[in-house]
N, C-alpha and C positions, 0 to 999 in steps of 0.2 A: 548457475545461481551464485549470488554473492555470499561468500562464507561469513560475512558479517551478520547475516540473518541467523546463522547457527550460533554465533557467539552471543547475540542478544537473547536467543532462545535458551541457551545454557545458563546465562546470567539470571533470567527470570525464574528458571527452575531452581537454581541454587538459593535465590532469595526466598522462594517459597519454603525451602527446607529450613533456612535460618528463621523465618517467621514462625514455623511450627515449633522450633525450640523455644523461641521467645514466648509464644502463647502457652506452651507447657509450663514455663516458669510462672506466668501470670496466673494460670489455673491453680497453682500450688502456693499462692501467697499465704493462705491460711493453714497450710499443712505443717504440723508440728515437726521441727527439726529438719525441714527440707533444705537441701543444698542446691542452689541454682546452677543450671548448665550454661556453658558459655560457647559461643561460636564465633569464628573469624573467617575472613575470606583470604584465600591465597591465589597467586597468579600461576597459571599453568599454560605455557606456550603450546600452540597447536603445531605438531611436527608433521611433515609430509613433503611432497614435491613442491618446489618453488621456494619463494622467500617466506621467512617466518614473520608474517604480517598480522597474525591474529593471536590473541591471548585470552584464554577463558578465566573468569573469576569463579573459583570453586569454594563452596562453604566447607569449612574444616572444623572438626571437633576441637575446641580450645580447652577442653577439660571441665573441671568442676570448681565452682567458687566455694572455698572452704571457710570463708569468713563466718563469724558467729552471728546468730540471730538475737533478738531481744528476749531477755528473760522476763517471763510473766508469772506472777504469783497466782496460784490456784487454791492453795490451802488443802489440797487433796493429798493424803499420805502416799498414795501410789503414783503420783506424778513426780518425776525426777528430772533434773537437768544436769548435764555434765558441766563441771566448773573448768573453764579454760579449754585446753585441747584434750581430746580423748573421745572414746566412743563406747557404746553399749554393744556387747556381742549378742547376736540373735541368729536364729537358723532361718535361712531363706527357703523359699518354696521348693528349691532344687535340692534341699538337704545339706547345703554347704554353709559354713560359718560366714556370717556377714556382719556389718557394723552400721550403726545408726546413731543419730542424736535424738531420735524421737523417744521420749521417756514417759509417754502416757500409757502406763502399764495397766493390765487387767488380770483378774484371776478367774479362771473358768470353774465350772461346778466340780470338776475332778481335781482341782488344785494346780493346774498348769498356769504358769505366769507368762503372759504374752504382751506384745505391744498392742495398741489399738488397731494396727493393721493386721494383726493375727500372727505375727512372727513370734515363735517361742523364744523367750529370753534364756540365755545360756549361762551356765556356771563352768568351772574348770572340768567338771565331770559329765556335763550334758545339760539337757533342758531343765529349767528350774521348776520344781514342784514343791508346794507347801501343803501341810496338813490343814484340815478344816479349822478355821480360827475366827475369833471375834474381832481381832485387831491385827493388822499387818503394817509394819513400818520398815523403812529403808534407811540404813545408816549412811554416813558420809563415804564410807569405803565400799558401799554396795551390799553390806550385810543385811539379809532379810531376817527380821525378828517377828515372832507371832505370839499371840495369846491364844492357845488352843481352846476349842469349844469346851465349856464346862469348868474352866479354871478361872481363878481370880486374876484380875488385870495385873496384879503385881507379879504374876507368874510368867511374864514375857520372857521368851528365850530365842536365841538365834537359831536359824535352821540351815541357811546356806548363804552363798555370796555371789552376787552378779559378777560376771566376768567383764572387767573394764580394761580397755586396751588403748594404746596411743602410738600406732605405727606412723612412720613418716608420711606426710601427705603425698610425696612424690611416688610412693609405693602403692597408693590406693587408686582404684578406678570405680566409677559408678556404673552399676548394671541397669538393665531395662526395668528392673523392679524397684529402682530408687535406692537400693542398698549399696554400701561400699564393700569392696573386697580387695584383698591383696592381689596385685597383678600376676604374681607368680603362683597363685593358687594356694599358698601356705596359710596356716592359721597364725594370727598375731599372738604374741605372748602377753599374758596379763601384766599390766603396769600398776604396781601398788601406789604410785603417786597420783593416779587419776582419782578424783573424788566427785561426788554428786551431792546435790541439794534437794531435799524432799519438799514437796508442796510448790514446786516451780516447774514450768515448762519453757523450753526454748522455741521461739517462733521460727518461721521460715526466714531465710536470709535474703529473699527476693526483694529488691528495691522496686516498689510499685511504680513510682514516678519515672525512674529510668527505664523500666520495662515498657511503659506506655510510650515514652519518647522513642525507644528503639522500634516499637511497632509502627509508629508514624513514619520514621525514617526508612524502614524497610519497605513500606507501602509505596513511598515516593520513588525509591530505587526500582521497585517492580514496575511502576508506571513508566519510568524512563526506559526500561528495557523493552516494554511493549511498544513505545513510540519508536525506538530504534528498529524493531522488527518491521513496523509499518513503513519507516523511511527506507529500509533496505528493499522492501517489496516494491515501493514506488520507484526507487532508482532503477531497479531491474526492468520494470515496465517501460520507463522512459528510454533506457538503453536499447531495449528490443524495438521500440518505436523508431528510434534514430537509425538503427541498423536496417530496419525495413524501408525507411525513406531513402536511405543512402543506396539501397539496392534497386 
């Protein structure tokens, strides 16, 4: 059997994987603080007996797009956006410290502060909790201030401070849960230069137009691979017929 058939089949499979990544980006166009995934194709020669006449195209993880999204005003006190570079520290579902740009915060009935995705927001000492309050505000440095229940609004007082970090992008990797972590598993140190703005959210950085173009291009490449598979099959049948006639 012509090995070209396997090359085309591998190409079609890898294109499907790239399409899945692109579709995942499109599905998160409206996800607050989402960072798009990137994929690229690399050449991998097929080694074995005979001449190296076949090369597979393999989809490779090209990392994460760390460019900023668009800042959108919401007017909600618990919506925050990181100014410039930096991240909000949260606790992932696996219990490890992780980082996000999603600042759509919520306060549970027991006072736990989480993101809209349910990840507990962290301080230097652990998960952020606040007492029952009528007003909750977030300062530029991440300081949480509240007006406790039963007190006059002029009695606002700081309670704790959100952990804000700014590790080098090269040291970060994105997990399957969409959160960023340090590649070596360590915890990033608090960066006092990182600031946030209240009443604003950062949108996803997915480029909708480019993602749709990528989807069309990948579909065309997939169709080409399928045609190559059919051509390889037809060539094999013709070769078998010629050998039969010759005998």
